[in-house]
N, C-alpha and C positions, 0 to 999 in steps of 0.2 A: 217796437215796430222796426226802428232803423236796423237793428240786427237782422231781422227777417228779411228786409228789403236787400241788405248787402249779401245775405246768403243766397237770395234769389239771382242777384247779379253775377255771383260767382258761378252760377249755374247756366248763364247765358251761353249758348253755344259760341265757341271761338269762331273766328272766320275760317273758312276752308283752308286746308294747306295750301292750295292753289292761290287763293286771294291773299293770304298772309305773304306768300313768296312774292306776289306781284307788288304788294305795298312796299315790301322790303327792297325790292329791285329799283322801283322808281323813286325810292328815298335815298338811293346810293349815287354818287357821282361817278362810280367805276363801272355801273351796269351798262349793258348794251342793249339794243333792240333785239338781238339774237337771243339774249338771255330771257327777254320778256316773252318773245315768241315760244321759246321751249317751255316756259312756265305754263302759259295759257293753253298750249296744245296737250298738256297732261290731262286737261278736263274737257272732253269734246262737247259736253252739254254747255258749258260756259263759252266755249269757242262759237258755238251756234247762237247763243244768245247775244254775244257781243257783235257778231256780224250782222244779225238781225237789226240790231240798234244803229249800227254804222250805215246800213243801207235804207233807213227810214227817211221819210221826207225832212225829217228834223235836220239831218245833215245836208241833204240835197246833193248827194254825190252824182256826177255827171254819168257815171256808169257804175254797174254792180261791183262791189269790192268782194272778192271771193276768197281772200286769204288774210290772216292776221299780219303777215309780213307787210302786205300792201297797205293795210289799214294803219299800221304804225307809220309807214312813210307819208301818208296823206294827213293823219291826225295827230301824231306825236305819242310819245310814251304815256305822257300824263293823262291825255284823254282817254286812251285805251284802259288806263288803270281805274278811272273814274267810271267808265262804262262797266268795267268788270265789278267794281264795287257796288255800283247802282243795282246791277243784276242780282248781286249776292244778297244785299240787304232786302230788296223788294221780294226776293224768294224766301228768305230766312223769317222775315217779319210779315209773312202773309197769314192772317188768321184763317182758321178753318171755317167751313160753312156753319152757319148758325151763330155767327159773332152777333154781339148785343149792340153793334153800331154799324154805320154804313162804311164798309172797308173802301169801297171805290171812291167815295166822296174824300174819305181821309187822304188816300194817296193822290187823288187829283189835286187837293190842296198842297201837298208836299211837292209834286211835281211842278205845279204853278209856282211855288216859292223858290224852287230850284232855278227855273228858267228866269224869273224876275231877278233873283240875285246875280245871275250870269249876265243879264242885260245891264244891271247896274255896273258890273265889273268891267264891261266893254267900255265904260265911259270913264272909269277912274284907275283901272289898272293897265299899265302899258305892256307888261309881259303877258303874252297869250297863254303861256303855260300855266301861270298862276291863276288865271281867270277860271280854269276848269275847276279849281277848288271851291269856288263860289256855287257851282251847280250842286255838287255832292253836299256841300253844307246846307243848302236849302232843302235838298231831298230828304235828308236824315234828321233835320232838326227836331222833330217831335217823336223820335223813336221811344222817348221816355214814356210817353202816352200809352204807346202799344204795350209797354211793359207793365204799366199800371192795370190796363184793361185785360191782360192776359192773367195776371196774378190775383188781382182784386176786382173782377169785373163788375159785380153788383154794386160793391161799396163805392168804387170809383165813379161809375156812370150815374149812380144816384147823387153823388156829390156834385157832379159837373151840372147836372139839371137844375141845381140850386144856386149856381154861380151866375151873378148878374153880368159880370164883364170880364173880358180875358184878363184884364190886369189882376182881378181877384182870384183867379184860378189858382196861381202859384201859391198864394197866401192860404187858400183852402187846402191845397194839397199838402202843405207843410203842416197844418193844424192835425189833419187826418192821418197823414203817413210819415210825418217828421221830415220828409224831403219832397221836393217838387220834381216835376217831369223833366225840367231842364237839367237839374242836377244828376237825376238818374240817367238821362241820356248821355251826359258828359262822362260818367263813370262807365257806361257801356262802350263808348267810343275809345276811352282810355284802355280798356281791357283789350279792344281790337287793335291797339298800338297804332291808331290813326294819328296824323300829324297835330302837333299842339295847337296850331290855329283852328283846325277843324274842331277839335275838343272844345276849344274856347268858344267857338261859334254856336255850338249847341248849348252850352252851359249859360251863356249869356244872351240867348235870343229874346228874352223878355225884359232885359235891362236897358231902359231908355237913356240913361245918363252916363253910361260907361263908354269912353272913348279909348280905344286901344291905340297906343303909339306905334305898335308893330303890325297891326292888321285891321283891315276895313271889313273882314268877314263878319264879326258880330253885328255891326251896325247894318251891314247889307241885309243879313238875314232877318233882323228885327224889322226893318222897313218892309221887306218882302212879305213877311208874315202878316203885318197890318194890312198892307195894300190888298193882298190876296183875299183876306177875310172881308174887306169892305167893297170888294169888287167881283163878287160872284164865285169866289173860290175858297169858301169856308170848309172846315174839315168836318162839319155836321156832327160834332160831339157836343151835345147840349145846344143851347140857344143863346150863347154868349154874344154880347154886344162888343164889337171891335172898335177901337178909335182910329180915326183918320190919322195919317202921317202929319207931321207939322215942320215948321222951319228948323227947329232944334234938331229933329231927327236927321234931316237931310244934311245939316250943317256938320254932323259927325263924319260925313263923307266928303267935306268940302264942296257940297253942292247946295242947291236951293230947292225949296218946295215947287217952285216954278219949274223946275227941270223934270218934275215927275211924269208929267203927261207925255212929254217928248220920248223919254227913256222907255217908259212902260206901255206905250199906246199899242205896240204890236203883241202884247202878252196873249190875247185870245188866239191869235193866229199861231203863234209859237207852241202853246199849250195843245192845240189840235194837232200839230204836226209831231209832237213829242209823245202822243198818247201810247205809241208802240212801247214806251218804257213800262207802261202798266201791265202789258201783255207778258213781260218776263216773269211775272209772278206765278204764273201757272194757276190752276184752279183746284 
């Protein structure tokens, strides 16, 4: 089974040339905003999607932004990269009509995790550029589930219905498929040549006790995933019971459980503002 899964991962479409170039440019210290503008403009559809996101209520721009050049000045190269990458992933991993699960619920959960993770980052990360990685990490943390549903729809969804808690989901996945969705998602992110911290956050988003010495991303996504599932933003795949976050979870971020309400109290408002992200999937 593992060989079959790996062969399917090999066939996962690469990021579009435009997105691959954007990721490359924003990972280089020698790239300029001009380079990024030229890359994005090669894809008119992507340009429109990114501008639609920038002009949404989520960013609250005082006036309409009509050019990528202006957007980069206002938001920075890394934010533009993550908007472009968000649009790409949401479009590429958008199941066709007749899907055997609630696609809208799944992506609403992912979007809520993205926002929750970024809200956490605003408390613990000083560099605003690095905070943007928390959003994309939350948004794509469950791409491994989409992979399983696409390639093994009936077997996977039948298994999920029998799983009692989110903790046992990964165990059941490994029994049936030899790999779990977090590992599969990490391999897909590696294929896309995404930053190592981002790959790690996908791979470890169910690991409660792992505390990275180099990145808060995995712990942030882990907490966001739990919090969203217990506060009205479940992914609607099965009827799994999620656990509340605890003191140990927040301790991985050098925070306390008591900080949770203050940090995440505005989540419903932010999710509502950011629903424009879900519109870039198309139909």
